[in-house]
C-alpha atoms as one frame of an Amber mdcrd trajectory, in Angstrom:
protein
   0.000   0.000   0.000   2.787   2.420   0.911   4.605   1.653  -2.330   1.450
   2.354  -4.386   1.118   5.759  -2.740   4.761   6.506  -3.599   4.145   5.600
  -7.238   1.190   8.003  -7.384   3.328  10.810  -5.936   6.014  10.169  -8.577
   3.381  10.487 -11.293   2.317  13.939  -9.985   5.587  15.552 -11.118   5.084
  16.705 -14.678   7.800  17.788 -17.079   6.823  21.398 -16.306   7.387  20.717
 -12.588  10.794  19.203 -13.286  11.752  22.292 -15.311  10.671  24.462 -12.373
  12.785  22.375  -9.991  15.825  22.792 -12.230  15.240  26.549 -12.192  15.308
  26.406  -8.390  18.768  24.841  -8.534  20.072  27.721 -10.642  18.319  30.210
  -8.349  20.051  28.574  -5.386  23.434  29.145  -6.995  22.512  32.761  -7.775
  21.386  33.394  -4.189  24.664  32.037  -2.828  26.566  34.267  -5.258  24.629
  37.348  -4.119  25.148  36.549  -0.428  28.878  36.018  -0.981  29.100  39.688
  -1.990  28.328  40.605   1.625  28.874  37.486   3.767  32.295  35.837   3.887
  32.107  32.068   4.435  29.245  30.518   6.457  28.131  28.513   3.395  26.715
  25.685   5.507  24.620  28.132   7.539  23.336  29.828   4.379  22.398  26.478
   2.825  20.500  25.423   5.952  18.604  28.731   5.996  17.590  28.203   2.367
  16.537  24.608   3.078  14.285  25.860   5.869  12.765  28.623   3.729  11.883
  26.288   0.849  10.548  23.715   3.341   8.300  26.361   4.981  10.161  25.943
   8.269  11.781  28.223  10.859  15.341  28.377  12.193  16.920  28.818  15.612
  20.465  30.189  15.267  23.012  29.890  18.038  26.281  31.789  17.896  28.389
  34.332  19.741  27.961  38.052  18.958  29.677  39.536  15.927  29.248  36.648
  13.470  27.026  38.667  11.085  23.797  36.787  11.858  21.624  39.883  11.391
  23.498  40.953   8.261  23.168  37.455   6.821  19.390  37.408   7.296  18.795
  40.946   6.006  20.943  40.236   2.933  19.045  36.989   2.325  15.770  38.936
   2.467  17.098  41.424  -0.103  18.213  38.657  -2.465  14.755  37.089  -2.223
  12.784  40.355  -2.518  11.190  39.765   0.880  10.122  42.162   3.633  12.407
  41.952   6.660  11.838  43.055  10.271  14.159  42.690  13.246  12.808  42.440
  16.801  15.263  42.922  19.659  14.007  40.726  22.498  14.421  42.335  25.938
  13.049  41.540  29.420  10.416  44.293  29.143   9.167  43.322  25.661   5.403
  42.629  25.627   3.482  40.271  23.298   1.656  43.221  21.715   5.042  44.725
  20.818   5.468  41.740  18.480   1.983  40.990  17.159   0.474  44.490  17.167
  -2.438  46.010  19.067  -5.854  47.573  18.641  -6.261  51.310  19.194  -9.352
  53.489  19.333  -9.575  55.776  16.315 -11.991  58.683  16.137 -13.654  59.789
  12.920 -13.385  63.578  13.096 -16.238  64.059  10.641 -18.842  61.972  12.472
 -17.322  61.853  15.942 -17.715  58.053  16.029 -15.006  55.853  17.444 -13.887
  52.437  16.316 -11.076  49.989  16.928  -8.258  49.818  14.397  -5.592  47.143
  14.346  -2.006  48.353  14.077   0.256  45.618  12.775   3.346  44.688  14.751
   6.771  43.826  13.335   5.806  40.175  12.949   3.942  41.150   9.775   6.873
  40.588   7.446   8.145  37.759   5.258  11.320  37.262   7.299  11.335  38.091
  11.018  14.560  38.079  13.020  13.844  37.427  16.716  17.178  38.617  18.078
  18.251  37.057  21.414  14.915  35.325  21.932  16.041  33.916  25.297  16.261
  37.451  26.768  12.494  37.850  27.051  10.030  36.083  29.450   8.024  33.009
  28.338   4.810  35.042  27.912   6.426  37.086  25.154   8.232  34.084  23.665
   4.853  32.361  23.374   3.542  35.240  21.233   5.491  33.668  18.370   3.846
  30.237  18.711   0.588  30.918  16.854   2.400  32.931  14.197   4.961  30.172
  13.563   2.451  27.326  13.500  -0.720  28.849  12.062   0.780  31.721   9.991
  -1.641  34.133  11.682  -2.131  36.203  14.846  -5.372  36.634  16.801  -6.056
  40.042  18.335  -9.385  40.926  19.960 -10.973  37.772  18.585 -10.016  38.687
  15.023  -7.599  36.591  12.980  -4.999  38.414  10.937  -3.133  36.294   8.352
   0.587  36.825   7.972   2.197  37.467   4.580   3.439  34.501   2.575   6.102
  33.284   2.668   6.667  33.653   6.406   9.925  32.692   8.084  11.047  33.235
  11.713  14.743  33.271  12.504  15.532  33.390  16.223  19.031  33.859  17.648
  20.585  32.838  20.966  23.891  33.738  22.575  25.406  30.513  24.003  27.987
  32.147  26.302  26.000  34.655  28.349  23.123  33.015  30.216  22.684  35.392
  33.186  19.200  36.901  33.221  17.947  34.762  30.332  14.849  32.608  29.922
  15.576  29.221  28.382  13.328  28.572  25.413  10.854  25.805  26.416  11.248
  22.478  24.618   7.705  22.771  23.221   8.609  26.026  21.504  11.997  24.776
  20.338  10.107  21.963  18.622   8.380  24.569  16.426  11.741  25.351  14.818
  12.661  23.120  11.909  16.425  23.590  12.339  18.772  24.590  15.094  21.818
  25.991  13.312  25.222  26.657  14.872  27.017  29.759  13.566  30.709  29.169
  14.190  33.825  31.347  14.044  35.236  31.943  10.539  38.491  30.373   9.403
  41.736  32.345   9.296  41.534  33.284   5.601  37.841  34.145   5.919  38.468
  36.379   8.926  41.306  38.104   7.048  38.902  38.868   4.212  36.268  40.121
   6.688  38.790  42.489   8.233  39.953  43.781   4.843  36.487  44.316   3.374
  34.584  45.734   6.338  37.202  48.355   7.204  37.278  49.778   3.673  34.731
  51.671   1.592  32.609  48.634   0.841  29.049  48.994  -0.514  28.047  45.831
  -2.383  24.825  45.817  -4.384  22.643  42.755  -3.900  20.524  41.784  -6.911
  17.118  40.185  -6.156  16.854  36.620  -7.439  13.362  35.379  -6.522  10.104
  37.148  -5.682   7.726  36.202  -2.852   5.260  34.679  -5.342   7.980  32.510
  -6.891   9.127  31.311  -3.470   5.585  30.284  -2.476   5.209  28.360  -5.743
   8.524  26.585  -5.230   7.657  25.781  -1.603   4.559  23.933  -2.807   6.600
  22.164  -5.459   9.194  20.936  -2.933   6.466  19.112  -1.000   5.524  17.159
  -4.116   8.991  15.660  -4.525   8.672  11.869  -4.010  10.320   9.928  -1.200
  10.867   6.176  -1.493   9.442   4.013   1.317  12.896   2.847   2.444  13.931
   6.509   2.963  10.825   7.172   5.069  11.576   4.045   7.119  15.137   5.303
   7.644  13.884   8.663   8.960  11.509   6.819  11.281  14.275   4.560  12.607
  16.537   7.544  13.314  13.845   9.397  15.246  12.436   6.418  17.126  15.951
   5.365  18.120  16.228   8.566  20.204  13.336   7.563  22.495  14.411   5.685
  25.601  11.000   4.016  26.031  11.087   2.380  22.601  12.080  -1.316  22.470
  15.510  -2.260  21.127  16.967   1.265  21.255  20.786   1.358  21.351  22.307
   1.090  24.807  24.048   4.464  24.537  20.635   6.150  24.110  19.293   4.811
  27.414  22.551   5.849  29.076  22.724   9.389  27.667  19.230  10.599  26.679
  16.323  11.632  28.874  13.873  12.633  26.121  13.908  11.864  22.421  12.505
  13.528  19.313   8.788  13.636  18.482   6.881  13.134  15.209   7.776  16.640
  13.978  11.345  15.410  13.646  10.257  12.826  11.047   8.339  15.483   9.120
  11.258  17.909   9.130  13.811  15.233   8.209  11.783  14.396   5.108  10.981
  18.003   4.191  14.613  19.070   4.654  15.752  16.105   2.577  13.285  17.031
  -0.184  14.513  20.634  -0.257  18.151  19.488  -0.303  17.475  17.162  -3.215
  15.751  19.932  -5.166  18.490  22.488  -4.504  20.927  19.846  -5.765  18.914
  19.464  -8.972  17.396  16.053  -8.194  13.747  14.981  -8.286  14.127  12.214
  -5.694  15.263  11.911  -2.092  18.046   9.614  -0.904  19.055   8.546   2.589
  22.137  10.747   2.157  19.800  13.765   2.089  18.242  12.635   5.369  21.658
  12.182   6.975  22.692  15.660   5.794  19.849  17.371   7.692  19.852  15.071
  10.741  21.995  17.329  12.952  20.050  20.610  12.550  16.723  18.753  12.834
  17.538  16.587  15.865  20.046  18.544  17.988  17.348  20.589  19.780  14.959
  17.653  20.049  17.318  15.175  21.735  17.576  16.069  25.426  20.635  14.561
  27.103  20.581  13.618  30.792  22.823  14.852  33.586  25.202  11.915  33.244
  25.820  12.706  29.571  26.225  16.437  30.190  28.735  15.835  32.984  30.716
  13.603  30.609  30.703  16.196  27.828  28.330  14.199  25.614  26.343  16.658
  23.499  23.247  15.968  21.365  25.463  16.277  18.278  27.668  13.434  19.522
  24.562  11.316  20.132  23.390  12.037  16.579  26.837  11.172  15.184  26.634
   7.773  16.810  23.052   7.226  15.654  24.040   7.936  12.060  26.897   5.464
  12.393  24.827   2.659  13.923  21.304   2.935  12.430  21.247   1.157   9.032
  19.779   3.074   6.109  17.986  -0.006   4.820  16.549  -3.175   6.326  15.847
  -6.462   4.599  12.105  -5.701   4.612  12.475  -2.285   3.000  12.269  -3.396
  -0.612  11.232  -0.758  -3.113   8.667  -1.393  -5.821  10.204  -1.608  -9.328
   8.258   1.485 -10.484   9.631   3.544  -7.604  13.124   2.157  -8.040  13.166
   3.302 -11.675  11.996   6.760 -10.638  14.722   7.089  -8.021  17.765   5.855
  -9.977
């Protein structure tokens, strides 16, 4: 039954769709070229941001100050012709400061008064939630409905957000005094958790040379909002073979200590594993990666490539692991090494096999 469904999905991709997917590959290369005019290095981070955008997901970025996270996001918005707003999260930030509020407006001609909704900064295509762990949980939760439902509700009225809509939240990993740890339930709303690391020596040399000179690069828009929405829908139609879905399931279910036959190192190091959203995001991220690589099928290599950003904030290590320096990334490394990408019962129907090779 599963194989028949996969065959039907393969048949949905017309030659026109395949041409559109190939255009996305060239657009991906153009976007990277435009970003390289402003951002030195960080190619892995840029690729993961693009994977999330075309998968209709959100990203949680973690990195020390000064690594050009804000510049990277604003430049990405310019290259994609998208509206961009930055929200600086502070302890006194209120939910209405993010979503907007209703005010009483008087009609000077008639003297009547009525409520008018004033949109907050969340009404943009790309929203940068800077230092999201600096604000209390009540304000952090103001993002939940927007991220999940693509709308905000004020005074009983629903206000849809513009499409596409992408939230990028940042955290500083070294300064935790006076911060509010993002709850696991809200972290789960983020498709990826991306680490922004220090640049290499040559990259930092180039940063120093360029940013201390008269440097005003011009970023050329590559895709419009309408084109991005169309390509987002197309990415979801990319087929996935049953054995690849089974592999994503095995990876995720192997992180749960209550599941039978989980590896011994999981029960020793993990307190909570990943939920069903992890399976969805592994497959969506793998689809987007395949498309950006110019392919119309998903392989287990695509799933392995997105496993770290998808799982690292969903695998909660216990005290014993933390005291031994075992991080979620190390747990994921071992999972990828030990969980087979195919079992004997994961045969693929001949029709699907031809479509995927």
